[in-house]
C-alpha positions as CSV (number, residue, x, y, z in Angstrom):
1,M,76.9,36.4,95.1
2,K,76.7,36.2,99.0
3,L,75.7,39.1,101.2
4,S,79.5,39.1,102.8
5,T,81.0,39.6,99.6
6,V,78.8,42.3,98.7
7,L,79.2,44.4,101.9
8,L,82.9,43.8,101.7
9,F,83.0,45.5,97.9
10,I,81.2,48.5,99.5
11,A,83.4,48.8,102.2
12,A,86.5,48.7,99.7
13,F,84.9,51.4,97.6
14,A,84.0,53.9,100.2
15,L,87.7,53.6,101.3
16,V,89.1,54.3,98.3
17,A,86.5,57.1,97.8
18,L,87.8,58.9,101.1
19,A,91.7,58.3,100.2
20,V,91.0,60.7,97.2
21,P,92.1,64.1,98.4
22,P,90.2,66.9,97.6
23,V,90.7,68.7,94.2
24,H,91.0,72.4,94.3
25,A,90.2,74.5,90.8
26,A,89.9,77.8,90.8
27,D,89.8,81.0,88.3
28,A,91.9,83.6,89.5
29,P,89.7,86.6,89.7
30,T,90.8,90.3,88.8
31,V,89.4,93.6,88.2
32,T,89.1,96.0,85.1
33,I,87.4,99.4,84.3
34,T,84.7,98.7,81.9
35,D,83.1,102.2,81.5
36,Y,84.1,105.5,82.4
37,K,82.0,108.8,82.2
38,V,83.2,112.3,82.4
39,S,80.6,115.1,83.0
40,P,80.4,117.6,81.4
41,S,81.9,115.4,78.5
42,V,84.1,119.0,77.4
43,L,85.2,121.2,80.5
44,M,85.8,124.6,80.5
45,P,89.0,126.3,81.9
46,D,88.8,126.3,85.7
47,S,85.6,124.6,85.7
48,I,84.4,121.5,87.8
49,G,83.3,118.5,86.8
50,T,83.3,114.5,87.7
51,I,84.8,111.3,86.6
52,T,82.6,108.4,87.3
53,I,84.2,104.8,86.8
54,T,83.0,101.4,86.6
55,V,85.1,98.9,88.2
56,K,84.3,94.9,87.9
57,N,85.4,91.6,88.9
58,T,86.3,90.1,85.3
59,A,86.1,86.5,86.3
60,S,82.4,86.3,86.2
61,S,82.4,82.6,87.8
62,A,85.2,82.8,89.9
63,S,85.2,80.3,92.5
64,V,87.4,77.4,94.4
65,S,85.8,73.9,93.9
66,E,86.3,71.1,96.5
67,K,85.8,67.2,95.1
68,S,85.9,64.5,97.5
69,G,84.7,60.7,96.6
70,Q,85.8,60.1,93.2
71,L,84.0,57.9,91.4
72,S,85.7,57.5,88.2
73,T,88.0,59.4,86.2
74,D,86.3,62.8,86.3
75,S,83.5,61.9,88.4
76,Y,83.2,62.9,92.0
77,A,80.3,62.1,94.9
78,T,80.5,65.5,96.3
79,V,81.4,68.9,94.7
80,R,81.1,72.1,96.7
81,T,81.8,75.4,94.9
82,T,82.6,78.9,96.9
83,D,82.8,82.1,95.1
84,V,86.1,84.0,95.3
85,G,85.8,87.8,95.5
86,V,88.7,90.4,94.8
87,N,89.3,92.6,97.7
88,I,90.0,96.4,96.7
89,E,92.2,98.2,99.1
90,N,92.2,101.5,97.5
91,V,91.2,103.1,94.6
92,R,92.5,107.0,93.9
93,L,93.0,109.4,91.0
94,E,95.9,111.0,90.2
95,G,95.4,114.4,88.3
96,N,98.3,114.6,85.8
97,G,97.2,118.1,85.2
98,I,93.9,117.9,86.7
99,T,93.2,118.8,89.9
100,V,91.6,116.1,91.9
101,L,89.3,117.4,94.5
102,S,88.1,114.1,96.1
103,D,89.8,112.0,98.6
104,D,91.0,108.2,97.9
105,F,88.6,105.2,98.0
106,A,90.2,103.4,100.8
107,R,89.3,99.8,102.1
108,V,86.5,99.5,99.4
109,G,86.0,95.4,100.1
110,A,85.4,92.7,98.0
111,I,83.7,92.6,94.6
112,G,82.1,89.3,94.0
113,P,82.4,87.5,90.8
114,G,80.5,89.2,87.8
115,Q,79.9,92.4,90.4
116,S,80.9,96.3,89.9
117,L,81.3,99.2,91.8
118,Q,81.4,102.7,90.6
119,F,83.5,105.3,92.0
120,T,83.0,109.2,91.6
121,F,85.7,111.6,91.8
122,S,85.5,115.4,91.6
123,I,87.8,117.3,89.3
124,Q,88.9,120.9,88.2
125,A,89.9,121.7,84.7
126,P,93.2,123.1,84.6
127,Q,93.7,126.9,82.7
128,A,95.2,125.6,79.8
129,S,92.9,123.8,77.2
130,G,93.8,120.4,75.7
131,I,93.3,116.7,76.1
132,Y,94.8,115.4,79.9
133,Y,95.1,111.9,80.9
134,P,94.3,111.4,84.8
135,Q,95.0,108.2,85.9
136,V,92.7,105.8,87.9
137,C,94.7,103.8,90.6
138,I,93.5,100.4,91.8
139,D,95.2,98.4,94.6
140,A,94.0,94.9,95.1
141,T,94.9,92.4,97.9
142,G,97.9,90.5,97.0
143,G,100.2,93.0,95.6
144,K,98.1,93.1,92.6
145,S,97.4,97.2,91.0
146,M,96.2,98.5,87.6
147,K,96.1,102.2,86.2
148,Y,93.6,103.1,83.8
149,P,94.1,106.5,82.0
150,V,90.9,108.8,81.8
151,P,90.5,111.4,78.5
152,V,88.9,114.4,79.6
153,N,88.8,117.2,77.2
154,V,89.1,120.8,78.2
155,N,88.1,123.3,75.7
156,T,88.9,121.1,72.7
157,A,86.8,120.2,69.8
158,L,89.1,117.3,69.1
159,G,87.2,113.5,69.4
160,I,88.9,111.5,72.0
161,Q,87.4,108.5,71.7
162,K,89.2,107.0,68.7
163,S,92.7,106.7,69.9
164,A,95.3,104.4,71.9
165,I,94.6,104.2,75.7
166,L,97.6,102.3,77.6
167,I,96.3,100.7,80.6
168,M,99.8,99.5,83.0
169,D,99.2,96.9,85.5
170,S,101.9,95.7,87.6
171,T,101.9,92.3,89.8
172,L,103.9,91.9,92.7
173,T,103.6,88.9,95.2
174,G,102.8,91.0,97.9
175,S,104.7,93.4,100.5
176,Q,108.3,93.3,100.2
177,N,111.2,93.4,102.7
178,P,114.0,96.1,102.1
179,G,117.1,94.5,100.8
180,D,115.4,92.0,98.5
181,E,115.0,91.3,95.3
182,I,111.4,92.1,93.6
183,P,110.1,90.2,90.6
184,V,107.5,92.4,88.8
185,T,105.5,91.5,86.0
186,I,104.2,94.2,83.8
187,T,101.1,94.1,81.7
188,V,100.6,97.0,79.2
189,T,97.0,96.5,77.3
190,N,95.5,99.2,74.6
191,A,92.2,99.5,75.5
192,G,91.7,102.4,73.6
193,M,90.1,101.8,69.7
194,M,93.5,102.7,67.4
195,L,96.7,100.6,67.6
196,A,99.7,102.2,69.6
197,D,103.2,101.9,67.3
198,D,106.5,101.8,68.7
199,V,105.3,101.6,72.3
200,T,108.3,101.6,75.0
201,L,108.7,101.0,78.7
202,K,111.2,103.1,80.8
203,I,111.8,102.7,84.2
204,E,112.8,105.9,86.0
205,N,115.8,105.2,88.0
206,V,114.7,108.5,90.7
207,S,114.7,106.4,93.7
208,A,118.1,106.0,95.9
209,T,116.6,102.8,97.4
210,V,115.1,101.2,94.6
211,A,116.5,100.8,90.7
212,P,116.2,98.1,88.1
213,K,118.1,95.4,88.7
214,G,118.8,95.1,84.7
215,A,117.5,97.1,81.6
216,D,115.3,99.9,82.7
217,L,114.2,100.8,78.8
218,Y,111.9,97.6,77.1
219,H,111.1,98.1,73.7
220,L,107.3,96.5,73.0
221,G,106.5,97.3,69.4
222,T,103.3,97.5,68.4
223,I,100.0,97.1,70.2
224,P,96.9,97.0,68.4
225,A,93.4,97.8,70.1
226,G,92.7,95.1,72.7
227,G,96.1,93.7,72.7
228,Q,98.5,93.8,75.5
229,K,102.2,93.0,76.1
230,T,104.1,91.7,79.2
231,V,107.3,92.4,80.3
232,D,109.0,90.7,83.3
233,L,111.8,92.3,85.6
234,V,113.6,92.8,88.7
235,L,113.9,95.7,91.1
236,I,116.7,95.8,93.6
237,S,116.1,97.4,96.8
238,D,118.3,99.2,99.3
239,K,118.5,97.5,103.3
240,K,118.0,101.1,104.5
241,T,114.7,101.5,102.4
242,P,111.9,102.9,104.8
243,S,109.0,101.1,105.3
244,G,105.7,102.1,103.5
245,L,104.5,102.6,100.0
246,A,107.4,103.3,97.5
247,R,106.2,104.6,94.1
248,I,108.6,104.0,91.1
249,P,108.0,106.4,88.4
250,A,107.3,104.7,84.6
251,T,106.9,106.3,81.3
252,L,105.0,104.7,78.3
253,R,105.8,106.3,75.0
254,Y,104.3,105.5,71.7
255,N,103.2,106.8,68.3
256,A,99.5,107.5,67.6
257,M,98.5,106.2,64.1
258,D,99.2,110.0,62.8
259,G,102.5,109.6,64.0
260,T,101.8,112.0,66.7
261,P,104.4,110.8,69.5
262,T,102.6,110.4,72.8
263,T,104.2,110.0,76.6
264,Q,101.9,108.5,79.4
265,L,103.2,108.9,82.8
266,S,102.5,105.6,85.4
267,S,104.2,104.2,88.7
268,I,105.2,100.7,89.9
269,D,103.6,101.0,93.4
270,I,105.6,98.8,96.2
271,L,104.9,98.0,99.8
272,F,108.1,97.7,102.1
273,K,107.3,96.1,105.1
274,G,110.3,96.1,107.4
275,K,111.5,92.9,109.1
276,A,113.1,92.9,112.4
277,E,115.8,89.9,113.3
278,L,117.0,90.3,116.9
279,G,120.1,88.5,118.2
280,F,122.2,88.6,121.4
281,V,125.3,90.5,122.1
282,T,126.2,90.2,125.9
283,V,125.1,88.2,128.7
284,D,126.1,89.9,131.9
285,T,125.2,89.5,136.1
286,S,125.9,92.1,138.5
287,P,128.0,91.2,140.4
288,A,130.4,89.6,138.2
289,R,131.4,86.6,140.6
290,L,128.1,84.9,141.8
291,T,128.2,83.2,145.0
292,E,125.2,81.0,146.4
293,G,122.4,82.9,148.3
294,T,122.8,86.5,147.2
295,P,120.9,88.6,145.2
296,F,121.9,89.7,141.4
297,D,120.9,91.4,138.3
298,L,121.0,89.6,135.1
299,T,121.3,91.6,131.8
300,I,121.1,90.4,128.4
301,R,122.0,93.0,125.6
302,V,119.3,92.1,122.5
303,E,120.4,93.9,119.2
304,N,117.9,94.4,116.0
305,T,120.2,93.4,112.9
306,G,117.0,93.5,110.6
307,T,115.4,96.2,108.5
308,G,112.7,97.0,110.3
309,E,111.5,98.1,114.1
310,A,110.9,95.7,116.3
311,K,107.9,96.9,118.7
312,Q,106.4,95.7,122.0
313,V,109.4,93.9,122.7
314,S,109.2,91.7,126.0
315,A,111.2,88.8,127.6
316,T,110.8,86.2,130.3
317,I,113.1,83.5,131.7
318,D,112.2,80.1,133.4
319,L,115.4,80.0,136.0
320,P,114.3,78.3,139.2
321,V,114.9,81.4,141.4
322,E,112.6,83.9,143.0
323,G,112.9,87.4,141.4
324,K,111.9,89.5,138.8
325,K,112.1,86.9,135.4
326,E,109.7,89.3,133.2
327,A,111.1,92.8,131.3
328,F,109.5,94.8,128.8
329,I,111.7,96.6,126.5
330,G,109.5,98.4,124.0
331,K,111.1,99.2,120.5
332,I,114.3,98.5,119.1
333,K,115.2,100.2,116.0
334,P,117.5,98.7,113.2
335,G,120.7,99.0,113.9
336,N,120.2,99.2,118.0
337,D,120.2,97.0,121.2
338,A,118.8,97.3,124.4
339,P,119.4,96.0,127.5
340,V,117.1,93.0,129.2
341,I,117.4,93.3,133.1
342,F,115.8,90.5,135.5
343,L,116.3,91.4,139.0
344,L,116.8,88.0,141.3
345,E,117.2,86.3,144.4
346,G,119.9,84.4,145.2
347,A,120.5,81.1,143.5
348,P,121.9,77.8,145.0
349,A,125.5,76.7,143.3
350,G,125.9,74.8,140.3
351,N,124.8,75.1,136.8
352,H,121.1,76.6,136.0
353,P,120.2,75.9,132.7
354,Y,116.9,78.3,131.4
355,T,115.1,79.5,128.4
356,L,115.1,82.8,127.5
357,T,111.8,83.8,125.3
358,I,111.6,87.0,123.7
359,Q,108.3,88.4,121.8
360,Y,108.1,91.1,119.6
361,T,106.0,92.5,116.3
362,D,106.8,94.4,113.3
363,D,105.6,95.3,109.8
364,M,105.5,91.7,109.1
365,G,103.3,90.2,112.4
366,D,104.0,88.8,115.7
367,H,107.0,86.7,116.4
368,T,108.7,84.5,119.5
369,M,112.2,83.3,119.6
370,T,113.6,81.3,122.0
371,R,117.2,80.6,123.4
372,D,118.2,78.1,125.5
373,M,120.9,79.6,128.5
374,N,123.1,78.5,131.5
375,L,123.8,80.2,134.6
376,R,126.6,79.3,137.1
377,V,126.6,79.7,140.6
378,P,130.0,79.0,142.0
379,P,129.8,77.2,145.8
380,T,131.2,79.7,148.3
381,D,134.7,79.7,149.7
382,R,134.9,78.7,153.1
383,T,138.7,79.0,153.5
384,G,138.7,82.1,155.1
385,D,135.7,81.0,157.6
386,L,137.9,78.0,158.5
387,I,140.6,80.2,159.1
388,I,139.2,82.2,161.3
389,L,137.7,79.1,163.5
390,F,141.0,77.5,163.9
391,I,142.2,80.9,165.6
392,V,139.3,81.0,167.7
393,L,139.7,77.5,168.9
394,V,143.3,77.9,169.5
395,L,142.8,80.8,171.6
396,I,140.0,79.2,173.5
397,G,142.3,76.3,174.3
398,F,145.3,78.6,175.4
399,V,142.7,80.6,177.9
400,G,141.5,76.8,179.0
401,Y,145.1,75.5,179.3
402,R,146.4,78.6,181.3
403,Y,143.7,79.8,183.5
404,W,141.6,76.2,184.1
405,Y,143.8,73.3,183.7
406,L,147.3,74.8,185.4
407,P,145.7,76.2,188.6
408,K,143.8,72.7,188.8
409,I,146.7,70.7,188.5
410,N,149.7,72.8,190.0
411,G,147.3,74.8,192.8
412,D,149.1,78.2,191.6
413,G,148.6,78.3,188.0
414,K,151.9,78.9,186.7
415,F,153.4,77.4,183.8
416,P,155.8,74.4,184.1
417,W,159.1,76.7,183.1
418,E,157.9,79.2,185.6
419,R,158.0,76.9,188.4
420,K,161.4,76.1,187.7
421,N,162.9,79.5,188.0
């Protein structure tokens, strides 16, 4: 085989390898509670104890693989693997009858694949004896959250390890805009050692701004130990829903092995972020009728028709005239409007196209909007000046005729009709 043929083959192979796009493969990680410890194991009424939980990234090898340079159907020249962690935003404990003495763990950070973290909460037992189920709530980036009830024995001889323990996880697609429909996936897992029978999930419609779109009661049947059931539902929100965290109560009811009815309280946590939508109401000038070369004020009213507050609102124009062409408005609340005022020097006659640029921020981030506009300056009306000039010229001609031309011609300066008399 000739050397030129070999070189041509190698070049063609390299081009094919470069043309193959990178292949991404990821095992989406999540977190779970692998262990908990209540100390002391049995609390006395009004006594103080601790709950320690262990949170683990369940994807022990969660990664993103970038593959390039395909050699064959399943072979690549280069494979680069990057670990993917789970970012925990908040870990809190809801008492459900137990007094929680510790604050939330906020902005925890990322847990790498297979890694674990421990969190310890201080608690105080109530006066009444019984089995209580304070609930650990974990919020992760991306709208994922999980809730895990921890049984706490207060002065009873009952064993609590052999029972059904239901965990409700809710998954949403990030933050929500008020007025939107919100798809939610709820997963109910039995982390206990006994089955839960006749399980029902009830979405409590206690909010005036967020409610289930369809059914609010779901029958899940029997969930064995280690089993789980999934429910897909849609919540509807009012456009006037305030920004921030909205908590939709949910109730899990089931029968234990001995037929004892049990109720667990949980919730669906939704983070609402308002979205501002700015529009234009009017464009005015002062004076209303412009004349070339005369200073004027340009006023543009901007309204917010969205669901969130527009903050740090500023505006600029690129009119080819001198003057103040930047304005800072500040805040515009939903349903309100505000004037943008530009103080400008005189403009020449004609049509002047320009661009209005408005910058603002809301809960969704930074935004920039532009709009092409036009300013018309009519030419100055010179009719009055011409009339005055004509009158002045007539007067000058009359005076010159009477007091210069006639005396020069007649000698006595009289008009012809005066001489006849």
